[in-house]
TORKOL-4160 file (C-alpha; in steps of 0.2 Angstrom, whole numbers, padded with zeros to 4 digits, m for minus):
287
<pt num="1" X="m0179" Y="m0136" Z="0307"/>
<pt num="2" X="m0167" Y="m0150" Z="0315"/>
<pt num="3" X="m0162" Y="m0156" Z="0300"/>
<pt num="4" X="m0159" Y="m0139" Z="0295"/>
<pt num="5" X="m0147" Y="m0134" Z="0309"/>
<pt num="6" X="m0141" Y="m0153" Z="0308"/>
<pt num="7" X="m0137" Y="m0148" Z="0290"/>
<pt num="8" X="m0128" Y="m0129" Z="0295"/>
<pt num="9" X="m0118" Y="m0140" Z="0309"/>
<pt num="10" X="m0110" Y="m0154" Z="0296"/>
<pt num="11" X="m0104" Y="m0140" Z="0287"/>
<pt num="12" X="m0096" Y="m0130" Z="0300"/>
<pt num="13" X="m0090" Y="m0146" Z="0308"/>
<pt num="14" X="m0071" Y="m0148" Z="0307"/>
<pt num="15" X="m0061" Y="m0163" Z="0298"/>
<pt num="16" X="m0042" Y="m0167" Z="0299"/>
<pt num="17" X="m0032" Y="m0174" Z="0287"/>
<pt num="18" X="m0014" Y="m0181" Z="0291"/>
<pt num="19" X="m0002" Y="m0191" Z="0284"/>
<pt num="20" X="0007" Y="m0204" Z="0298"/>
<pt num="21" X="0022" Y="m0213" Z="0293"/>
<pt num="22" X="0019" Y="m0231" Z="0292"/>
<pt num="23" X="0033" Y="m0237" Z="0302"/>
<pt num="24" X="0034" Y="m0225" Z="0317"/>
<pt num="25" X="0016" Y="m0222" Z="0316"/>
<pt num="26" X="0020" Y="m0203" Z="0318"/>
<pt num="27" X="0011" Y="m0188" Z="0310"/>
<pt num="28" X="0021" Y="m0181" Z="0298"/>
<pt num="29" X="0007" Y="m0168" Z="0292"/>
<pt num="30" X="m0010" Y="m0164" Z="0295"/>
<pt num="31" X="m0024" Y="m0150" Z="0288"/>
<pt num="32" X="m0042" Y="m0147" Z="0296"/>
<pt num="33" X="m0055" Y="m0140" Z="0285"/>
<pt num="34" X="m0076" Y="m0140" Z="0285"/>
<pt num="35" X="m0083" Y="m0147" Z="0272"/>
<pt num="36" X="m0085" Y="m0127" Z="0266"/>
<pt num="37" X="m0070" Y="m0124" Z="0265"/>
<pt num="38" X="m0063" Y="m0141" Z="0255"/>
<pt num="39" X="m0078" Y="m0135" Z="0245"/>
<pt num="40" X="m0070" Y="m0116" Z="0242"/>
<pt num="41" X="m0054" Y="m0125" Z="0240"/>
<pt num="42" X="m0056" Y="m0138" Z="0227"/>
<pt num="43" X="m0070" Y="m0125" Z="0218"/>
<pt num="44" X="m0055" Y="m0113" Z="0216"/>
<pt num="45" X="m0042" Y="m0125" Z="0211"/>
<pt num="46" X="m0052" Y="m0133" Z="0198"/>
<pt num="47" X="m0055" Y="m0113" Z="0193"/>
<pt num="48" X="m0034" Y="m0112" Z="0189"/>
<pt num="49" X="m0033" Y="m0126" Z="0181"/>
<pt num="50" X="m0046" Y="m0120" Z="0169"/>
<pt num="51" X="m0039" Y="m0103" Z="0168"/>
<pt num="52" X="m0019" Y="m0108" Z="0167"/>
<pt num="53" X="m0026" Y="m0120" Z="0152"/>
<pt num="54" X="m0034" Y="m0104" Z="0141"/>
<pt num="55" X="m0021" Y="m0095" Z="0144"/>
<pt num="56" X="m0010" Y="m0107" Z="0139"/>
<pt num="57" X="m0020" Y="m0111" Z="0122"/>
<pt num="58" X="m0024" Y="m0092" Z="0120"/>
<pt num="59" X="m0007" Y="m0083" Z="0121"/>
<pt num="60" X="0006" Y="m0099" Z="0117"/>
<pt num="61" X="0010" Y="m0108" Z="0101"/>
<pt num="62" X="0000" Y="m0123" Z="0107"/>
<pt num="63" X="m0014" Y="m0116" Z="0099"/>
<pt num="64" X="m0007" Y="m0125" Z="0084"/>
<pt num="65" X="m0010" Y="m0142" Z="0091"/>
<pt num="66" X="m0027" Y="m0140" Z="0090"/>
<pt num="67" X="m0034" Y="m0148" Z="0076"/>
<pt num="68" X="m0042" Y="m0135" Z="0063"/>
<pt num="69" X="m0032" Y="m0123" Z="0070"/>
<pt num="70" X="m0022" Y="m0112" Z="0055"/>
<pt num="71" X="m0003" Y="m0111" Z="0059"/>
<pt num="72" X="0007" Y="m0096" Z="0054"/>
<pt num="73" X="0011" Y="m0099" Z="0035"/>
<pt num="74" X="m0006" Y="m0104" Z="0032"/>
<pt num="75" X="m0012" Y="m0087" Z="0041"/>
<pt num="76" X="m0002" Y="m0077" Z="0031"/>
<pt num="77" X="m0006" Y="m0086" Z="0016"/>
<pt num="78" X="m0024" Y="m0082" Z="0019"/>
<pt num="79" X="m0020" Y="m0065" Z="0021"/>
<pt num="80" X="m0009" Y="m0062" Z="0007"/>
<pt num="81" X="m0023" Y="m0069" Z="m0004"/>
<pt num="82" X="m0036" Y="m0059" Z="0001"/>
<pt num="83" X="m0022" Y="m0043" Z="m0003"/>
<pt num="84" X="m0021" Y="m0051" Z="m0021"/>
<pt num="85" X="m0039" Y="m0054" Z="m0019"/>
<pt num="86" X="m0044" Y="m0037" Z="m0018"/>
<pt num="87" X="m0030" Y="m0028" Z="m0028"/>
<pt num="88" X="m0036" Y="m0042" Z="m0044"/>
<pt num="89" X="m0056" Y="m0035" Z="m0043"/>
<pt num="90" X="m0049" Y="m0017" Z="m0041"/>
<pt num="91" X="m0039" Y="m0019" Z="m0057"/>
<pt num="92" X="m0056" Y="m0027" Z="m0066"/>
<pt num="93" X="m0065" Y="m0015" Z="m0062"/>
<pt num="94" X="m0054" Y="m0003" Z="m0069"/>
<pt num="95" X="m0051" Y="m0012" Z="m0087"/>
<pt num="96" X="m0069" Y="m0013" Z="m0086"/>
<pt num="97" X="m0071" Y="0003" Z="m0084"/>
<pt num="98" X="m0057" Y="0007" Z="m0096"/>
<pt num="99" X="m0067" Y="m0002" Z="m0111"/>
<pt num="100" X="m0081" Y="0004" Z="m0106"/>
<pt num="101" X="m0075" Y="0022" Z="m0109"/>
<pt num="102" X="m0064" Y="0016" Z="m0125"/>
<pt num="103" X="m0081" Y="0009" Z="m0132"/>
<pt num="104" X="m0090" Y="0026" Z="m0130"/>
<pt num="105" X="m0078" Y="0035" Z="m0136"/>
<pt num="106" X="m0079" Y="0026" Z="m0151"/>
<pt num="107" X="m0098" Y="0028" Z="m0153"/>
<pt num="108" X="m0097" Y="0046" Z="m0151"/>
<pt num="109" X="m0104" Y="0044" Z="m0134"/>
<pt num="110" X="m0096" Y="0053" Z="m0119"/>
<pt num="111" X="m0089" Y="0043" Z="m0108"/>
<pt num="112" X="m0096" Y="0036" Z="m0091"/>
<pt num="113" X="m0084" Y="0046" Z="m0081"/>
<pt num="114" X="m0087" Y="0061" Z="m0090"/>
<pt num="115" X="m0100" Y="0075" Z="m0079"/>
<pt num="116" X="m0104" Y="0091" Z="m0090"/>
<pt num="117" X="m0114" Y="0103" Z="m0080"/>
<pt num="118" X="m0121" Y="0118" Z="m0090"/>
<pt num="119" X="m0120" Y="0134" Z="m0080"/>
<pt num="120" X="m0137" Y="0140" Z="m0081"/>
<pt num="121" X="m0132" Y="0157" Z="m0069"/>
<pt num="122" X="m0129" Y="0170" Z="m0082"/>
<pt num="123" X="m0135" Y="0174" Z="m0100"/>
<pt num="124" X="m0120" Y="0170" Z="m0110"/>
<pt num="125" X="m0129" Y="0172" Z="m0127"/>
<pt num="126" X="m0129" Y="0191" Z="m0124"/>
<pt num="127" X="m0109" Y="0193" Z="m0120"/>
<pt num="128" X="m0101" Y="0202" Z="m0135"/>
<pt num="129" X="m0082" Y="0201" Z="m0137"/>
<pt num="130" X="m0072" Y="0216" Z="m0143"/>
<pt num="131" X="m0055" Y="0223" Z="m0142"/>
<pt num="132" X="m0052" Y="0237" Z="m0131"/>
<pt num="133" X="m0036" Y="0248" Z="m0131"/>
<pt num="134" X="m0029" Y="0239" Z="m0116"/>
<pt num="135" X="m0029" Y="0222" Z="m0122"/>
<pt num="136" X="m0022" Y="0230" Z="m0139"/>
<pt num="137" X="m0006" Y="0237" Z="m0128"/>
<pt num="138" X="m0006" Y="0219" Z="m0117"/>
<pt num="139" X="m0004" Y="0208" Z="m0134"/>
<pt num="140" X="0009" Y="0223" Z="m0143"/>
<pt num="141" X="0019" Y="0222" Z="m0123"/>
<pt num="142" X="0020" Y="0201" Z="m0126"/>
<pt num="143" X="0023" Y="0200" Z="m0144"/>
<pt num="144" X="0037" Y="0213" Z="m0140"/>
<pt num="145" X="0047" Y="0204" Z="m0125"/>
<pt num="146" X="0044" Y="0187" Z="m0134"/>
<pt num="147" X="0052" Y="0192" Z="m0152"/>
<pt num="148" X="0070" Y="0186" Z="m0147"/>
<pt num="149" X="0065" Y="0171" Z="m0133"/>
<pt num="150" X="0073" Y="0156" Z="m0142"/>
<pt num="151" X="0063" Y="0145" Z="m0129"/>
<pt num="152" X="0046" Y="0149" Z="m0138"/>
<pt num="153" X="0039" Y="0136" Z="m0153"/>
<pt num="154" X="0037" Y="0116" Z="m0154"/>
<pt num="155" X="0047" Y="0106" Z="m0141"/>
<pt num="156" X="0044" Y="0091" Z="m0148"/>
<pt num="157" X="0059" Y="0078" Z="m0149"/>
<pt num="158" X="0058" Y="0077" Z="m0167"/>
<pt num="159" X="0066" Y="0095" Z="m0167"/>
<pt num="160" X="0078" Y="0090" Z="m0154"/>
<pt num="161" X="0094" Y="0080" Z="m0159"/>
<pt num="162" X="0094" Y="0071" Z="m0143"/>
<pt num="163" X="0087" Y="0070" Z="m0125"/>
<pt num="164" X="0099" Y="0084" Z="m0119"/>
<pt num="165" X="0086" Y="0097" Z="m0121"/>
<pt num="166" X="0078" Y="0089" Z="m0107"/>
<pt num="167" X="0077" Y="0090" Z="m0089"/>
<pt num="168" X="0075" Y="0076" Z="m0079"/>
<pt num="169" X="0070" Y="0077" Z="m0062"/>
<pt num="170" X="0079" Y="0061" Z="m0052"/>
<pt num="171" X="0065" Y="0051" Z="m0044"/>
<pt num="172" X="0074" Y="0048" Z="m0028"/>
<pt num="173" X="0091" Y="0050" Z="m0023"/>
<pt num="174" X="0101" Y="0036" Z="m0018"/>
<pt num="175" X="0114" Y="0023" Z="m0021"/>
<pt num="176" X="0113" Y="0012" Z="m0036"/>
<pt num="177" X="0112" Y="m0006" Z="m0036"/>
<pt num="178" X="0107" Y="m0013" Z="m0053"/>
<pt num="179" X="0111" Y="m0005" Z="m0069"/>
<pt num="180" X="0103" Y="m0005" Z="m0086"/>
<pt num="181" X="0107" Y="m0020" Z="m0096"/>
<pt num="182" X="0097" Y="m0023" Z="m0113"/>
<pt num="183" X="0105" Y="m0040" Z="m0114"/>
<pt num="184" X="0097" Y="m0047" Z="m0101"/>
<pt num="185" X="0081" Y="m0037" Z="m0102"/>
<pt num="186" X="0085" Y="m0026" Z="m0085"/>
<pt num="187" X="0077" Y="m0011" Z="m0094"/>
<pt num="188" X="0080" Y="0001" Z="m0079"/>
<pt num="189" X="0089" Y="0006" Z="m0065"/>
<pt num="190" X="0088" Y="0000" Z="m0046"/>
<pt num="191" X="0091" Y="0012" Z="m0036"/>
<pt num="192" X="0091" Y="0010" Z="m0015"/>
<pt num="193" X="0086" Y="0024" Z="m0003"/>
<pt num="194" X="0082" Y="0027" Z="0015"/>
<pt num="195" X="0066" Y="0018" Z="0020"/>
<pt num="196" X="0051" Y="0029" Z="0016"/>
<pt num="197" X="0057" Y="0040" Z="0005"/>
<pt num="198" X="0045" Y="0048" Z="m0007"/>
<pt num="199" X="0046" Y="0046" Z="m0024"/>
<pt num="200" X="0045" Y="0059" Z="m0037"/>
<pt num="201" X="0040" Y="0060" Z="m0055"/>
<pt num="202" X="0052" Y="0064" Z="m0069"/>
<pt num="203" X="0044" Y="0077" Z="m0079"/>
<pt num="204" X="0026" Y="0083" Z="m0079"/>
<pt num="205" X="0014" Y="0073" Z="m0086"/>
<pt num="206" X="m0001" Y="0061" Z="m0082"/>
<pt num="207" X="m0002" Y="0043" Z="m0073"/>
<pt num="208" X="m0008" Y="0029" Z="m0085"/>
<pt num="209" X="m0008" Y="0016" Z="m0075"/>
<pt num="210" X="m0007" Y="0012" Z="m0056"/>
<pt num="211" X="m0010" Y="m0005" Z="m0047"/>
<pt num="212" X="m0001" Y="m0022" Z="m0042"/>
<pt num="213" X="0007" Y="m0036" Z="m0049"/>
<pt num="214" X="0015" Y="m0051" Z="m0042"/>
<pt num="215" X="0031" Y="m0050" Z="m0050"/>
<pt num="216" X="0034" Y="m0029" Z="m0046"/>
<pt num="217" X="0021" Y="m0023" Z="m0033"/>
<pt num="218" X="0016" Y="m0008" Z="m0033"/>
<pt num="219" X="0020" Y="0001" Z="m0052"/>
<pt num="220" X="0014" Y="0018" Z="m0058"/>
<pt num="221" X="0017" Y="0023" Z="m0075"/>
<pt num="222" X="0018" Y="0040" Z="m0082"/>
<pt num="223" X="0015" Y="0047" Z="m0098"/>
<pt num="224" X="0025" Y="0064" Z="m0102"/>
<pt num="225" X="0024" Y="0073" Z="m0119"/>
<pt num="226" X="0037" Y="0068" Z="m0134"/>
<pt num="227" X="0031" Y="0050" Z="m0133"/>
<pt num="228" X="0041" Y="0046" Z="m0115"/>
<pt num="229" X="0036" Y="0036" Z="m0104"/>
<pt num="230" X="0042" Y="0033" Z="m0085"/>
<pt num="231" X="0040" Y="0015" Z="m0076"/>
<pt num="232" X="0042" Y="0018" Z="m0054"/>
<pt num="233" X="0040" Y="m0002" Z="m0050"/>
<pt num="234" X="0041" Y="m0009" Z="m0031"/>
<pt num="235" X="0034" Y="0004" Z="m0022"/>
<pt num="236" X="0026" Y="0003" Z="m0004"/>
<pt num="237" X="0012" Y="0012" Z="m0007"/>
<pt num="238" X="0004" Y="0024" Z="m0021"/>
<pt num="239" X="0001" Y="0043" Z="m0019"/>
<pt num="240" X="m0008" Y="0046" Z="m0035"/>
<pt num="241" X="m0022" Y="0037" Z="m0047"/>
<pt num="242" X="m0024" Y="0033" Z="m0064"/>
<pt num="243" X="m0028" Y="0049" Z="m0075"/>
<pt num="244" X="m0020" Y="0062" Z="m0062"/>
<pt num="245" X="m0010" Y="0076" Z="m0069"/>
<pt num="246" X="0008" Y="0079" Z="m0060"/>
<pt num="247" X="0023" Y="0090" Z="m0060"/>
<pt num="248" X="0040" Y="0085" Z="m0059"/>
<pt num="249" X="0045" Y="0081" Z="m0045"/>
<pt num="250" X="0029" Y="0079" Z="m0036"/>
<pt num="251" X="0027" Y="0064" Z="m0024"/>
<pt num="252" X="0019" Y="0050" Z="m0032"/>
<pt num="253" X="0023" Y="0034" Z="m0022"/>
<pt num="254" X="0032" Y="0027" Z="m0005"/>
<pt num="255" X="0047" Y="0018" Z="m0010"/>
<pt num="256" X="0047" Y="0000" Z="m0005"/>
<pt num="257" X="0049" Y="m0019" Z="m0009"/>
<pt num="258" X="0032" Y="m0027" Z="m0017"/>
<pt num="259" X="0033" Y="m0041" Z="m0026"/>
<pt num="260" X="0037" Y="m0057" Z="m0026"/>
<pt num="261" X="0051" Y="m0057" Z="m0041"/>
<pt num="262" X="0065" Y="m0049" Z="m0047"/>
<pt num="263" X="0067" Y="m0040" Z="m0027"/>
<pt num="264" X="0077" Y="m0044" Z="m0014"/>
<pt num="265" X="0075" Y="m0026" Z="m0004"/>
<pt num="266" X="0070" Y="m0010" Z="0000"/>
<pt num="267" X="0072" Y="0001" Z="m0018"/>
<pt num="268" X="0066" Y="0007" Z="m0033"/>
<pt num="269" X="0065" Y="0001" Z="m0050"/>
<pt num="270" X="0065" Y="0015" Z="m0064"/>
<pt num="271" X="0063" Y="0014" Z="m0080"/>
<pt num="272" X="0062" Y="0025" Z="m0097"/>
<pt num="273" X="0053" Y="0022" Z="m0112"/>
<pt num="274" X="0055" Y="0032" Z="m0127"/>
<pt num="275" X="0043" Y="0030" Z="m0142"/>
<pt num="276" X="0043" Y="0010" Z="m0138"/>
<pt num="277" X="0061" Y="0008" Z="m0135"/>
<pt num="278" X="0069" Y="0007" Z="m0118"/>
<pt num="279" X="0083" Y="0020" Z="m0114"/>
<pt num="280" X="0096" Y="0020" Z="m0100"/>
<pt num="281" X="0091" Y="0032" Z="m0087"/>
<pt num="282" X="0108" Y="0036" Z="m0079"/>
<pt num="283" X="0113" Y="0043" Z="m0097"/>
<pt num="284" X="0099" Y="0056" Z="m0092"/>
<pt num="285" X="0098" Y="0058" Z="m0075"/>
<pt num="286" X="0110" Y="0060" Z="m0060"/>
<pt num="287" X="0106" Y="0048" Z="m0047"/>
């Protein structure tokens, strides 16, 4: 019991630490501490040093000097590689699905993505179609109204001298930064527009390709009637998928600056192809 009391007194005993001038023996500075206070002071100082060191490493660029820690360039390359790998996996999956569907069609089978569910809720064999007076009156009325309508009949380009008979919806409103030049193999028109502007389809059609390429970034291609294909490149994101039906003027993507080649800022590279040959978009569209 006496030993414990003595230890407690030792922890409470005060000690003086002083600095004395060696020449005049004058006491310049002093501090009085107990063993308990000295222990707390040293512990707090050690914790402060540890916290400051961790903060400097976590929130400053000093962490890049740690062996094995990736720098900014390496982290950016890792992120870009992951994005490209994901896009490549998607493209390979779409390619395999396309080949599987083509093989099924050639073999006379149904494509893998085709689902046909028979409706068994009614007996359709008992339905008998007959001409009614109302149906005959409607037919006669329609035939009479459309008798002198010159817009009816085939609308294929084979019956049109040029593409002047078609109305192309502008894909985006902006300033032309690059013009069509077949000599330099620039088969489209570059249009600069406001950031995050929506890109619209120029005609009704079906999306035949959506994907990402290293040169032109996110690309979407639309097949229209009369052997016309429109191509939209360097998009920031795509709003449609392969197989979707689109209307003229319907948003299909967001303008951007994707791709590592052939781009120096946010813009749309737009192309029109007719029967496998490129056309100058400025001759058919007012941007």
